[in-house]
Structures are given as C-alpha cells and as structure tokens.
Steps between C-alpha positions, in 0.01 A plus 500: 500500500694700757856411591385391847244256356754341267750410773543136597617441856709204610524619860151497659584817696654692212157634402477656848805710417332690216353758735836575664734497203363831374644680806873449567456577872230231530718251314796576727283452810360170369851374421620600847214309667568191285866527601388496864310172454152614397330345197214604270544860614249740351342838551125512559290766324491688833880530494552243780769240434440130573710188462549148620761403756615181668505510879630226730168312530275669242467662158361852515339766286671813627302824461637852509857413405752780533875523541477495880239223549133438430156568646363148552491150357261213437665171603440170318614147592843422360471246218531501121120513464471814711794665321285477186198641686710796620620570145145480361374737768774756431425490128126557547452712813381860458588597858147475640371252757653178621679256273309192393621160603688345783684784670549436869546843652541866414792635702613852569199702386327761710269328743741212561519151359192348339433130443332408172123511569452196271711272723296245689197517270563154356612621159828664594735230372279347230 
C-alpha cells in the first residue's frame, strides 16, 4: 500500500491538498488564497486554480484564481446546503463544462453572464 493510500483524513478537504503539497510554490499560493477567505482551494489538472468563496448574497466556485483576481465564478444560493454543494463540486470538477446542481449564474466569463440553463425546467430546486 502506498503512503497516500494509507492516510486517514479528518478534514474533508485535506485530501485535496495532496496534489499541491509536492510543490512549495503551489502550497504557498493555496495558503495565501485561504488566508484571503477562499476555501477548498485546489489546482485542476490543467493548472487552473479554483476555490470556494463567500460573497454578500451567494456562495461561489471561483475559477482561474490568481494573486490579482480570478477569471469567473459560478454563484450558488447562500445557505448551508449550497455551501456543501459548492464544496462537493470543487472536489470533483475536472474543469470541463458547467457544474452540476443549483448554480444561479456564471459571472465574469467571456461572453458575459450566463443563467443556469436548468433553471425554470421544473427540477431546478428539487
């Protein structure tokens, strides 16, 4: 059994840190973003950084994190349930396509804001 397989995690996001701890620069960047209020920060296989953040009225999955800002975000309603959905999405997303679930709007990406195409189809808040 490899060392990685034998680890037991108490923090549900600690396993997300395995890919960044090997590179001190990545670890320093992740720690800086956490210090600025982001959570579940991780680096996608493509090299793009993502993380969760609390905004005034929403939770968000922030994509393209860097020291001077970010590229865009997917906004979710602000409640404990949706905080969990944001964390699950960050842990599982490979960087392709739209997130699953109840996101309200993508903000800041090229092409302008985009409302979730699943809204209004009767199953959005089920």
